C-alpha positions in Angstrom: 13.0 6.2 10.8 15.7 7.1 8.3 19.1 5.2 8.4 22.1 5.1 6.2 22.1 1.3 6.2 19.4 -1.1 5.3 17.8 -2.3 8.6 18.2 -6.0 9.4 15.3 -8.4 9.5 15.6 -8.4 13.3 15.7 -4.7 13.5 12.6 -4.6 11.3 10.8 -6.9 13.6 11.8 -5.0 16.7 10.6 -1.8 15.1 7.2 -3.1 14.1 6.8 -4.8 17.5 7.4 -1.5 19.3 4.8 0.3 17.3 2.1 -2.3 17.1 0.4 -1.4 20.4 0.5 2.3 19.6 -2.5 4.4 18.2 -2.5 5.7 14.6 -1.0 9.2 14.1 -4.2 10.6 12.6 -7.7 10.9 13.8 -9.7 9.9 10.6 -9.2 6.2 10.8 -11.0 4.5 7.9 -11.7 7.6 6.0 -10.3 6.2 2.7 -13.6 4.1 2.6 -15.7 7.2 2.4 -13.6 10.2 1.4 -10.3 11.8 2.5 -10.5 14.5 5.2 -9.6 18.1 4.8 -6.1 19.2 5.4 -4.2 16.3 3.7 -2.6 16.0 0.3 -4.7 13.4 -1.6 -3.4 10.9 -4.2 -5.6 8.7 -6.4 -4.1 6.2 -9.0 -6.3 3.8 -11.0 -5.4 1.6 -13.9 -6.6 -1.5 -15.6 -4.4 -4.5 -15.0 -6.4 -7.3 -16.8 -9.7 -8.7 -18.0 -12.1 -11.3 -16.5 -12.3 -13.6 -13.4 -8.8 -15.1 -13.9 -7.2 -11.6 -13.8 -9.1 -10.7 -10.8 -8.0 -13.9 -8.9 -4.5 -13.2 -10.0 -4.9 -9.5 -8.7 -6.3 -10.7 -5.4 -3.3 -13.2 -5.0 -0.8 -10.4 -5.8 -2.2 -8.1 -3.1 -2.2 -10.9 -0.6 1.6 -11.4 -1.3 2.2 -7.5 -1.2 3.3 -7.6 -4.8 2.3 -3.9 -5.2 5.5 -3.2 -3.2 7.9 -5.1 -5.3 9.4 -1.9 -6.8 13.1 -2.3 -6.2 13.2 0.8 -4.1 10.3 -0.1 -1.8 9.2 -3.3 0.0 6.7 -4.4 2.5 8.3 -6.2 5.4 7.7 -8.8 6.5 6.2 -9.9 3.1 4.1 -12.6 4.7 2.2 -10.1 6.9 -1.5 -11.2 6.6 -4.1 -9.0 5.1 -6.2 -8.8 8.4 -7.5 -5.9 10.3 -5.1 -5.0 13.1 -2.0 -6.6 11.4 1.1 -4.3 11.4 3.5 -4.1 8.5 6.7 -2.2 7.8 7.2 -0.2 4.6 11.0 0.0 3.7 11.9 2.6 1.2 15.2 3.9 -0.2 14.9 7.6 -0.9 17.5 10.3 -1.3 20.3 7.8 -0.2 18.6 6.9 3.0 16.6 3.9 4.1 13.2 4.9 5.5 11.4 2.3 7.6 7.7 3.1 8.6 5.2 1.1 10.5 1.6 0.9 9.5 -1.5 -1.0 10.7 -4.3 -2.5 8.6 -7.4 -0.6 9.6 -10.0 -2.4 7.5 -10.3 -4.9 4.7 -12.6 -5.3 1.7 -13.9 -8.6 0.2 -17.3 -7.9 -1.7 -19.0 -9.7 -4.5 -22.2 -8.7 -6.2 -23.9 -9.5 -9.5 -22.1 -6.8 -11.2 -18.7 -6.3 -9.4 -16.2 -7.9 -7.0 -13.8 -5.9 -4.9 -10.8 -6.9 -2.8 -8.4 -5.0 -0.8 -7.4 -3.2 2.4 -6.2 0.1 4.0 -3.5 0.8 6.4 -2.8 3.8 8.5 0.4 5.4 9.9 1.8 4.6 13.3 4.3 6.7 15.3 7.7 7.0 13.7 6.4 7.1 10.2 7.6 9.9 7.9 4.0 10.9 7.1 0.6 10.8 8.8 -2.4 9.4 7.0 -3.9 6.3 5.4 -3.6 4.4 2.1 -6.1 2.0 0.5 -5.2 -0.7 -2.1 -8.1 -2.2 -4.0 -8.6 -4.5 -7.0 -12.0 -4.4 -8.7 -13.6 -6.7 -11.4 -16.4 -5.2 -13.4 -18.4 -8.4 -14.0 -20.4 -6.9 -16.7 -17.7 -5.2 -18.9 -15.0 -7.6 -17.7 -12.2 -5.2 -16.8 -10.1 -5.5 -13.7 -8.8 -2.3 -12.2 -6.2 -1.5 -9.5 -7.0 1.5 -7.4 -4.9 3.4 -4.8 -6.3 6.2 -2.6 -4.2 7.9 -0.1 -4.2 11.1 2.1 -1.1 12.2 3.9 0.9 15.0 5.4 4.5 15.1 6.5 5.4 14.5 10.1 9.2 13.7 10.2 11.3 16.9 10.1 13.2 15.6 7.1 9.9 15.0 5.4 8.7 18.3 6.0 11.9 20.0 5.0 12.0 17.9 1.7 8.2 18.0 1.1 8.5 18.5 -2.6 10.6 15.4 -2.8 8.1 13.5 -0.6 5.3 14.5 -3.0 7.3 13.3 -6.1 8.2 10.0 -4.3 4.5 9.5 -3.5 3.5 10.0 -7.2 6.3 7.7 -8.3 5.1 5.1 -6.0 1.6 5.1 -7.6 3.0 4.7 -11.0 5.5 2.1 -10.0 2.9 0.1 -8.0 0.6 -0.1 -10.9 3.4 -1.5 -13.1 4.2 -4.0 -10.4 0.6 -5.2 -10.1 0.3 -5.4 -13.9 3.4 -7.6 -14.1 2.3 -9.7 -11.3 -1.2 -10.3 -12.8 0.3 -11.1 -16.2 2.9 -13.5 -14.6 0.2 -15.3 -12.6 -2.0 -15.8 -15.6 1.0 -17.0 -17.8 1.9 -19.6 -15.2 -1.7 -20.8 -14.9 -2.0 -20.9 -18.7 1.2 -22.8 -19.2 
């Protein structure tokens, strides 16, 4: 839903509440867990954000606080939305002079630990009124053998809103920018959490 003015918290809550009962706008719910379906643009961004258990715990906490959306031009609203299957969240972005408010539903969560790795994250899918149709997964992984902690985003999408279709090249550039900026935000969040814990 594009608007010239930033939606108020009340408008955001009403927007999400109206869409929460609706079904996702794509048939392949949960496909980011196995492999993106055909017919969509696919984005995959992965980067190291730290080392060791402390960094992994910091990355988990950052995802739980939606810090991957602290980008200046994008935010998750409300920011205290729980990471629970079925929870709905708004993604508010300012692009090309317009405020875009989109609603998504968390379709699955990940919380796994083995002798060699630990993984934590979630995926959400688009609801009616979103500029695009598809799913995105956010994951942090700790290689317990090598020590590295990585942040991984996988998404598949295609435009649905007429303005998104008309400006599809801009939409794709914005999606790529989100991946880069989200990695930077997670790297900052992990470093800050570790610095506070150490100090």
